[in-house]
N, C-alpha and C positions, 0 to 999 in steps of 0.2 A: 429214329429217334423223333423226327419233327411230328411225325404222325401222332406219337404218343402225347406230345406237347400241346398240338391242336386238339386232340381228344380231352385231355385233361382241361384245356381253357374252356370248352364247350361246355362239359360237364360243370365247372364251375359257375359259368354265367347262367345256365339253367337252374343251377342250384340257387344261387344269389337271387333271381327271379322269383321262383318259387317262395323263397324266404320274405321276400319284399311284399309279396302278394298277399301272403298270409298275415304280415303285420299291418296291412290295409284292411284286412277283414278282421282283425282283432281290434283295431282303432274304429272301425265301423260299429262294430258290438258295443264298444264303450259309448259311442256317440247316441246309439239307440237306446242304451240302459239308462243314461243320464244320471246315475245316482251311485258311480262308483262300487258297484258291487262285484269286488274283488274274486268272490267264491264264483260267481257265473263267468267271468273272464277267464279264471284259471279252469274251469270246467270245458271251456271251450277251447282253450289251448291245449288240455290234455286229449280232447276229442281229435283235434288236427295230428297230433303226435301219434296216437294210437292209431287212426287210419292210416298215415304214412309207414307206420312201422307194419301193419298187417291189414290190407284194404278188406279181407273177409270178415272184418269187425262191422262194416257197413254192407257191404255186398254178399248175398247168398244165391249161389247159382246165376249170378248176373242182374239180380233184383237188390235194388237199394231199400235197406231199412236203415233208420238212425242207428240202433242197436240190434245186430242180428240175434243175439242171444235172447232178445224180448220180442222178436218178429210175430208173435202169437198176439200181441197185445198191441201191434203197431200196423198202420197201414202202408203197404210198400208205394213209393213213388214210381217204381216202374224199372225199365231197362235201358231207356233212351241215352244215346250218345250225347245228347245236350245235358243231360243229366251228371253223366260220368265225365264230361269235359268241364262241369262247372261245380264240381263235388263240395268245394270250400263254401259257397254261396248257399248249397242246401244243407251242410253241417251247420252253418252259422242259423239259419231259418229254425231248423229243429231243435238246436241247443236253446236258443231264446224263447222257442216254444214252450219246452219243457220247463223253463224259467218264469213263463208267464208275462215276459215281454213282449211277445208276438202272438198272435193268435190266427189261424188259419179259418176264414169264414167260407161256408160252401154259399154258391150265388142264389141259392133258393131258401137259406136259412131265415126262420121266424125272426119278426123284429124284436120280441121279448127276448130271445137268445142273444141277438147282435148286440142289444142295450147291455145285457148281462156281461158280454166280452168286454165292452168299452168300461164297464165298472171295474172289471176284473184289471184290465190294463192300467187304468187309474190309481186303483187301491194299491199295486205294486209299487208304484212310485210316489206313493202318499200325494197325489194331486187330486184337488177338490174341483169339481167340474160342475158346469151349469145343467140345471134339468133340462136335457133334450126330449125327454119322453112325452112331454105334454105338448109337442109341437103338432102341426097339422097331420091329417090321415096321409099315409103312405103305403097303403095296401098293394098299389100297381107297379111300386119300385121293386126292383130286384136288389140283392145286398148290396152292390155297388151303388146303387142311386140312393139308398137308404143311407148308406156312409158318406156320400157326397153330401147329402142334404144335413147329416148331423154335424158335418165338419163346418158349416156355416155358423152353428152355433159355438162350435169349440173355439174357431179362429178369433171370433170377437173376444174371447177371455184367453188368447195367448197361446192356444194349444192346436195342435194339428194331428189327423188321422192320415197315415201314409201307407201305401200299398209297395210290398216288396215283390215285384213282377216274377212270376215263375211260368208263364205260359200256360195257364191254367183256367178252369171256370170257377176257381176258388180265389179268394181275396186274402194275402198274407198281409195282416195288419198290424201294425205297432202305433202306439198315441206318443207323440213328442212334444217338446215345446216348439212352438212356431218358429223362433228364431233359430232353431237348431237345423231346420230343414235343408237350407243351402248346404251346409257343411256335410250332412248325411248323403245328400244326393249326389255331391261330388265324389264322396267316397266310395258310394256303388258304382258311379261312372268309371272310375279308376280300375275296378274289379271287372269292368266289361257288363254291368248288371244294371239295372234301373230301379229307382225307387222314386214314386210320384205321390202326390198331395191327391185326396179324393175330392 
């Protein structure tokens, strides 16, 4: 009888921790979105529930796709244990990417495309940004260097570009209000992940 009680208690603790963790991810998503987009938040909550009920909606033969029904149109993120052990982080990133609140920028992406991404991120939130395209020549910088360069102009105007770290050669980028950064960074740390400014 004692064994059953202890087992039940352990299950309850683990379930409670998972539930708390998911709440942190939802709060993090709300903080990145910044504009009370309930439809996007409900979409993320639904994705979490669907995955928990049936992991095959995300994993096909061990390979991660945001939606295995549409894997033909998606790039797989792979099969790593790091990905599997941090699944809610990737579900958050991919969900907000499809909603245009986050964009994954390749390290060698051309400057014109990067500027276009920043415009999309700003437009999604209704933010008016300074003209950063007319600044000096940046041909020798990779995408990370360019994003850091643009951020100098954005910060003067109360915005900042942030990187949601995924141990990759691409930059998972969001545009937020600068005074929101500390809160977002703290929430990411609580999930065991990292969000940094460029």
